[in-house]
C-alpha positions as CSV (number, residue, x, y, z in Angstrom):
1,M,2.0,-5.1,14.3
2,Q,0.1,-7.5,11.8
3,K,1.1,-7.6,8.1
4,G,-2.5,-6.8,7.3
5,D,-2.2,-3.3,9.9
6,A,1.3,-2.4,8.4
7,A,-0.5,-2.5,5.1
8,S,-3.5,-0.9,5.2
9,I,-1.4,2.2,7.6
10,K,0.6,2.4,4.3
11,N,-2.9,2.7,2.0
12,I,-4.1,5.2,4.6
13,N,-0.7,7.4,4.6
14,K,-1.0,7.4,1.0
15,Q,-4.4,8.4,0.6
16,L,-3.8,11.0,2.6
17,V,-0.5,12.8,1.3
18,L,-2.6,12.4,-2.4
19,T,-5.1,14.0,-1.1
20,C,-3.4,16.6,0.8
21,I,-1.7,17.5,-2.8
22,R,-5.1,17.7,-4.2
23,D,-6.4,20.2,-1.4
24,F,-3.2,22.0,-1.4
25,E,-1.7,22.0,-4.5
26,P,1.4,23.1,-5.4
27,I,2.8,22.0,-2.7
28,S,6.4,20.6,-1.6
29,R,7.2,17.5,0.4
30,S,8.2,19.3,3.7
31,Q,5.0,21.2,3.5
32,I,3.0,18.2,2.9
33,S,4.5,16.5,6.0
34,K,3.9,19.7,8.3
35,R,0.6,19.7,7.1
36,I,-0.4,15.7,7.9
37,Q,2.3,15.1,10.6
38,I,4.2,12.5,8.7
39,S,7.2,12.3,8.5
40,K,9.1,13.9,5.8
41,P,11.5,10.3,4.8
42,S,7.3,8.6,4.8
43,V,6.0,11.4,2.4
44,S,9.4,10.9,0.3
45,L,9.1,7.2,0.0
46,I,4.9,7.6,-1.1
47,V,5.2,11.0,-3.5
48,E,7.8,8.5,-5.4
49,Q,5.0,6.0,-5.4
50,L,2.7,8.3,-6.8
51,L,4.1,9.8,-9.3
52,Q,5.5,6.3,-10.7
53,E,1.8,5.5,-10.3
54,G,1.1,9.3,-12.5
55,W,-1.3,10.1,-9.3
56,I,0.8,13.4,-8.9
57,E,3.3,15.6,-11.0
58,E,6.6,17.7,-10.4
59,K,5.6,21.4,-11.3
60,G,9.4,23.4,-11.4
61,P,11.3,24.5,-8.5
62,G,9.3,26.6,-5.4
63,E,10.9,30.1,-3.8
64,S,14.1,29.6,-2.6
65,T,14.1,29.5,1.4
66,I,14.9,32.5,3.4
67,S,18.3,31.1,4.2
68,G,18.7,30.9,0.5
69,G,18.8,26.9,0.2
70,R,17.7,24.9,-2.4
71,K,14.2,25.5,-4.0
72,P,11.4,23.0,-3.2
73,V,10.4,20.8,-6.1
74,H,6.1,21.5,-6.3
75,L,3.9,18.7,-6.7
76,V,0.3,18.8,-8.0
77,F,-2.5,16.1,-9.0
78,N,-2.9,14.9,-12.2
79,P,-6.9,15.0,-12.7
80,K,-6.0,12.9,-16.2
81,A,-4.3,9.8,-13.7
82,A,-7.5,8.1,-14.8
83,Y,-11.6,8.7,-15.9
84,V,-14.6,7.7,-14.3
85,I,-17.8,7.2,-17.0
86,G,-20.9,8.9,-15.9
87,V,-24.6,7.5,-16.8
88,D,-27.8,9.0,-16.2
89,I,-30.5,7.1,-17.0
90,G,-33.9,9.6,-17.2
91,G,-37.4,9.0,-18.1
92,T,-36.8,11.1,-21.8
93,K,-33.2,10.4,-22.4
94,V,-29.8,8.1,-21.6
95,A,-26.6,10.3,-21.1
96,S,-23.5,9.5,-20.5
97,G,-19.9,11.4,-20.4
98,V,-16.5,10.4,-19.4
99,T,-14.8,12.7,-16.6
100,C,-11.4,13.3,-15.4
101,L,-10.9,12.9,-11.7
102,N,-11.6,17.2,-11.2
103,G,-15.2,16.2,-12.2
104,E,-14.4,18.0,-16.2
105,V,-16.8,16.1,-18.4
106,H,-14.1,15.3,-21.5
107,A,-17.1,13.7,-23.6
108,Y,-20.9,13.4,-23.8
109,R,-23.6,11.1,-25.3
110,E,-26.9,10.6,-25.5
111,F,-29.9,8.6,-26.8
112,S,-34.1,8.1,-26.1
113,T,-35.0,6.0,-23.3
114,S,-38.2,5.0,-24.9
115,E,-36.4,3.7,-28.0
116,Y,-34.2,1.0,-25.9
117,L,-36.3,1.2,-23.0
118,E,-38.2,-2.7,-23.9
119,K,-34.7,-3.4,-25.3
120,D,-30.7,-3.7,-25.9
121,L,-30.6,-0.2,-23.6
122,F,-27.0,-1.2,-22.0
123,K,-26.3,-2.4,-26.0
124,R,-26.9,0.8,-27.1
125,L,-25.6,2.1,-24.1
126,Q,-22.3,-0.1,-24.7
127,R,-21.6,1.6,-28.2
128,D,-21.9,5.5,-26.6
129,V,-18.9,4.5,-24.5
130,N,-17.1,2.9,-26.8
131,S,-17.4,5.3,-28.9
132,M,-15.8,8.4,-26.4
133,L,-13.1,6.1,-25.1
134,H,-12.0,5.8,-28.8
135,D,-12.7,9.6,-29.4
136,L,-10.6,10.0,-26.7
137,Q,-7.6,7.3,-27.3
138,L,-9.1,5.9,-23.9
139,S,-8.3,2.1,-23.2
140,N,-10.2,0.3,-20.7
141,E,-7.1,0.1,-18.1
142,K,-7.4,4.0,-18.0
143,I,-10.7,3.7,-16.5
144,L,-11.5,3.7,-12.8
145,G,-15.3,2.4,-13.2
146,M,-18.8,3.7,-13.5
147,G,-21.7,5.2,-11.7
148,I,-25.6,5.2,-12.8
149,G,-27.8,7.3,-12.1
150,V,-31.1,5.8,-12.4
151,P,-34.9,8.1,-11.2
152,G,-35.9,5.9,-8.7
153,V,-35.6,3.5,-5.1
154,T,-32.4,2.1,-5.9
155,N,-30.4,-0.7,-3.1
156,V,-26.7,0.7,-3.1
157,E,-25.3,-2.1,-1.9
158,H,-26.9,-4.9,-4.5
159,G,-27.0,-2.7,-7.6
160,I,-30.8,-3.3,-8.3
161,V,-33.6,-0.8,-9.0
162,L,-36.3,-1.6,-6.4
163,D,-38.8,1.2,-8.4
164,A,-38.6,3.5,-11.0
165,P,-42.1,4.3,-12.3
166,S,-41.3,6.3,-15.2
167,L,-38.8,3.5,-16.4
168,R,-41.7,0.7,-15.4
169,W,-38.5,-0.9,-13.5
170,K,-38.9,-2.9,-10.5
171,R,-36.4,-4.9,-8.6
172,Y,-34.0,-4.7,-12.2
173,P,-30.7,-5.8,-11.4
174,V,-29.4,-2.8,-12.7
175,R,-25.2,-3.7,-11.8
176,K,-25.7,-7.3,-13.0
177,I,-27.0,-6.2,-16.5
178,A,-24.5,-3.5,-16.9
179,S,-21.7,-5.7,-16.0
180,E,-22.6,-7.9,-18.9
181,Y,-21.5,-5.0,-21.1
182,F,-18.5,-3.4,-19.1
183,P,-15.3,-4.9,-17.1
184,F,-15.2,-2.0,-14.5
185,P,-16.5,-1.8,-11.3
186,I,-20.0,-0.1,-11.6
187,Y,-22.3,1.9,-8.5
188,V,-25.9,2.6,-9.2
189,E,-28.0,5.2,-7.0
190,N,-30.8,7.0,-7.6
191,D,-30.4,9.7,-9.8
192,V,-31.1,12.8,-7.4
193,N,-28.9,11.5,-4.7
194,T,-25.9,11.5,-7.5
195,S,-26.5,14.9,-8.0
196,V,-26.4,16.4,-4.8
197,L,-23.3,14.6,-4.7
198,G,-22.2,16.3,-7.8
199,E,-23.4,19.6,-6.3
200,Q,-21.3,18.7,-3.3
201,W,-18.0,18.2,-5.1
202,L,-18.1,20.5,-7.2
203,G,-20.8,22.6,-7.7
204,A,-23.4,25.4,-5.8
205,G,-23.1,23.0,-3.0
206,K,-19.0,22.6,-2.7
207,S,-17.9,21.4,0.4
208,L,-21.2,22.0,2.8
209,Q,-22.6,19.7,5.2
210,N,-25.8,20.3,4.8
211,L,-27.1,20.2,1.9
212,I,-30.7,19.8,-0.3
213,F,-30.9,18.8,-4.1
214,I,-34.5,19.4,-5.8
215,A,-34.9,17.7,-9.0
216,I,-38.1,18.7,-10.9
217,G,-39.1,17.4,-13.7
218,T,-41.2,14.1,-14.9
219,G,-41.5,14.2,-10.9
220,I,-40.2,15.9,-8.0
221,G,-37.2,13.9,-5.9
222,S,-34.7,15.1,-3.4
223,G,-31.1,14.4,-2.3
224,M,-29.6,15.3,1.3
225,I,-26.6,15.8,2.6
226,I,-26.6,15.8,6.2
227,N,-23.8,16.6,8.5
228,G,-22.0,15.5,5.5
229,K,-22.9,12.7,4.4
230,L,-25.4,11.6,1.9
231,F,-28.5,10.3,3.6
232,R,-30.4,6.8,2.2
233,G,-32.6,6.4,5.4
234,S,-33.4,2.5,6.1
235,R,-35.0,1.2,2.6
236,Y,-33.0,4.1,0.2
237,S,-36.2,5.9,-0.2
238,A,-35.6,8.6,1.8
239,G,-35.9,12.0,0.0
240,E,-39.0,11.0,-1.9
241,M,-40.2,14.3,-2.2
242,G,-42.6,14.1,-5.0
243,Y,-44.9,12.3,-1.5
244,L,-45.5,15.4,0.4
245,V,-49.0,16.6,1.0
246,T,-49.2,20.5,0.4
247,D,-53.2,20.6,0.2
248,F,-55.3,18.5,2.5
249,Q,-58.7,19.5,0.8
250,S,-57.4,18.2,-2.8
251,A,-55.3,15.5,-1.3
252,K,-58.5,14.0,-0.9
253,S,-59.3,13.7,-4.5
254,Y,-56.2,13.4,-6.2
255,H,-55.2,11.0,-8.6
256,P,-51.3,10.9,-9.7
257,T,-49.8,12.2,-12.7
258,Y,-48.5,8.8,-13.6
259,E,-49.2,5.3,-12.0
260,G,-46.7,5.3,-8.7
261,Y,-46.4,9.0,-8.3
262,G,-47.2,11.2,-5.4
263,F,-49.3,14.1,-4.4
264,L,-46.6,16.5,-4.7
265,E,-45.7,15.6,-8.3
266,S,-49.3,15.6,-9.1
267,V,-49.7,19.1,-8.6
268,A,-46.2,20.9,-8.8
269,S,-44.0,18.7,-11.1
270,G,-42.9,19.6,-15.0
271,S,-45.0,17.0,-16.3
272,S,-47.9,17.4,-13.7
273,I,-47.9,21.3,-15.2
274,G,-48.0,20.3,-19.1
275,H,-50.4,17.8,-18.3
276,K,-52.8,20.3,-16.6
277,L,-52.3,23.0,-19.5
278,S,-53.0,20.5,-21.9
279,E,-56.0,19.3,-20.4
280,I,-57.7,22.8,-20.1
281,K,-56.5,24.5,-23.7
282,N,-57.4,20.9,-25.1
283,T,-53.4,20.8,-27.2
284,P,-50.8,19.1,-26.2
285,L,-48.5,21.6,-24.6
286,T,-45.2,21.1,-22.0
287,A,-44.1,22.9,-18.8
288,K,-41.7,24.9,-20.7
289,E,-44.4,25.7,-23.0
290,A,-46.5,26.8,-20.1
291,F,-43.9,28.8,-18.6
292,I,-43.4,30.7,-22.2
293,S,-47.0,31.1,-22.0
294,W,-47.0,32.7,-18.1
295,K,-44.3,35.0,-19.1
296,K,-46.5,36.3,-21.5
297,G,-49.5,36.8,-19.5
298,D,-51.6,34.2,-20.6
299,K,-54.0,34.0,-17.8
300,V,-54.5,30.4,-17.9
301,A,-51.0,29.2,-18.1
302,S,-50.5,31.9,-15.0
303,E,-53.1,30.4,-13.0
304,V,-51.2,26.7,-13.4
305,V,-47.6,27.5,-13.5
306,E,-48.7,29.9,-9.9
307,K,-50.1,27.0,-8.2
308,A,-47.4,24.5,-9.1
309,I,-45.1,27.1,-7.5
310,E,-47.0,27.7,-4.5
311,H,-47.2,23.9,-3.9
312,L,-43.6,23.9,-4.7
313,G,-43.1,26.8,-2.0
314,F,-44.8,24.8,0.6
315,G,-42.8,21.6,-0.2
316,I,-39.3,23.4,0.6
317,A,-40.9,24.9,3.6
318,N,-41.3,21.7,5.2
319,Y,-37.9,20.7,4.3
320,V,-35.8,23.9,5.4
321,S,-37.7,23.3,8.7
322,L,-37.3,20.0,9.1
323,F,-33.7,19.8,8.1
324,D,-32.4,23.7,8.2
325,P,-29.8,23.2,5.7
326,D,-27.3,25.4,4.5
327,L,-28.6,25.5,0.7
328,V,-31.5,24.3,-1.6
329,I,-30.7,23.6,-4.7
330,I,-33.4,23.4,-7.5
331,G,-32.7,21.1,-10.6
332,G,-34.5,19.4,-13.9
333,G,-36.1,20.7,-16.6
334,V,-38.4,23.0,-14.5
335,S,-35.1,24.7,-13.2
336,E,-34.6,26.3,-16.3
337,S,-37.0,28.7,-15.9
338,F,-36.1,29.0,-12.0
339,E,-35.2,33.3,-12.7
340,D,-38.9,33.9,-13.2
341,Y,-40.0,32.3,-10.5
342,K,-37.6,32.4,-7.4
343,H,-38.7,35.9,-6.0
344,S,-42.3,34.3,-5.5
345,L,-41.1,30.5,-4.2
346,I,-38.7,32.5,-1.8
347,E,-41.2,34.5,-0.5
348,I,-43.4,31.6,0.3
349,V,-40.7,29.7,1.8
350,E,-39.8,32.4,3.9
351,H,-43.5,32.9,5.0
352,F,-43.6,29.4,6.7
353,T,-40.2,28.7,8.1
354,P,-38.4,30.0,11.2
355,Q,-35.3,30.9,9.4
356,S,-34.6,32.1,5.5
357,C,-32.5,29.3,3.6
358,K,-30.6,30.4,0.5
359,I,-32.4,29.2,-2.8
360,V,-30.3,27.8,-6.4
361,P,-30.4,26.6,-9.3
362,S,-28.1,23.8,-10.1
363,T,-24.7,24.8,-11.3
364,F,-24.0,22.0,-14.1
365,G,-27.2,22.3,-16.8
366,K,-27.1,18.8,-18.6
367,E,-24.3,17.7,-17.9
368,A,-25.6,17.3,-13.8
369,G,-26.2,13.5,-14.0
370,I,-22.8,12.7,-15.4
371,V,-20.7,15.1,-12.7
372,G,-23.0,13.5,-10.0
373,A,-22.9,9.6,-11.2
374,A,-18.9,10.5,-11.2
375,A,-19.2,11.7,-7.9
376,L,-21.1,8.5,-7.0
377,F,-18.3,5.9,-8.3
378,L,-15.4,8.0,-6.5
379,E,-17.3,8.0,-2.6
380,E,-18.5,4.5,-2.9
381,H,-15.5,2.8,-4.3
382,D,-12.9,2.0,-2.3
383,S,-9.9,3.3,-4.2
384,I,-6.6,5.6,-3.3
385,I,-8.8,8.9,-5.1
386,Q,-11.4,10.3,-1.8
387,L,-14.0,12.6,-2.2
């Protein structure tokens, strides 16, 4: 066996031991040995290394054995051994947060995207990150890295946003620019992909193998976990649900609400709902206001909102029929009104699909993008911590 092979096996075993402790804590050394089929001396050696590096902690004696032998010392994972910075760059706001290794958000900041889009966006982000680290009394050495979610088609390998219409970015080198302001590893991904990773890690889709996350806000996008893995497609653009056509007649003459947006977005996104109702009532209105008016029985708002829900139902039905997911999760601004329209939506989906599929709202609220971006980093970065 060559030295490189030995080092690689040692690192794999170290990851296995740490993952076992995270998944089954509190757990003893002998229990770890049995679970992962590594000898007790090897496990003990790895455990000592993990203790010294701060990844795990000892937590009191366990139960004594039947024979009355010495009580084993239990081991637990230390989620504060290191931290990850999650960033969610949206068309409206840029949110950032610091999470521990269990995904708990310990600090949160946000600022308006439009104020800094043309200049100094990452400089402004740096200010927020430094402020959070100061408040938490964390040095850069305690930060494993940063994940960034962006509303657009993203080349993950090179950290380049190929096209993000709401930000007016084309072939924008996010990782390169962000690296000028931050000294740790950075990964960039489509924001809906980061969200589905977050939901699979800690949310409604925890541990599920086939999962669809649909974000309905300014546009409509989706992230897909297929057979346990994030599905990006051959050119990083899988899941562009906003381009689905859900009405042949309307599609002949449709005009996108925003340049570069697709058909479904033009009839069912939050921006299109607000835009259509604003045109009819001749006054500026948001999707949130449209849903409020709908609930109050406003006939015009009802027509706009119910048509949007119908189209959304058609789109989800197509997805369910194609991918047969365990679960569909609805996120984005329009998900805030999910309880008001879920029955109508589910009825449409079930009418057009071969079998039913559970549809639920997102778990995380405003922190969804932060948790998802942290999940992205842990998924992509080659470290001892594995999702």
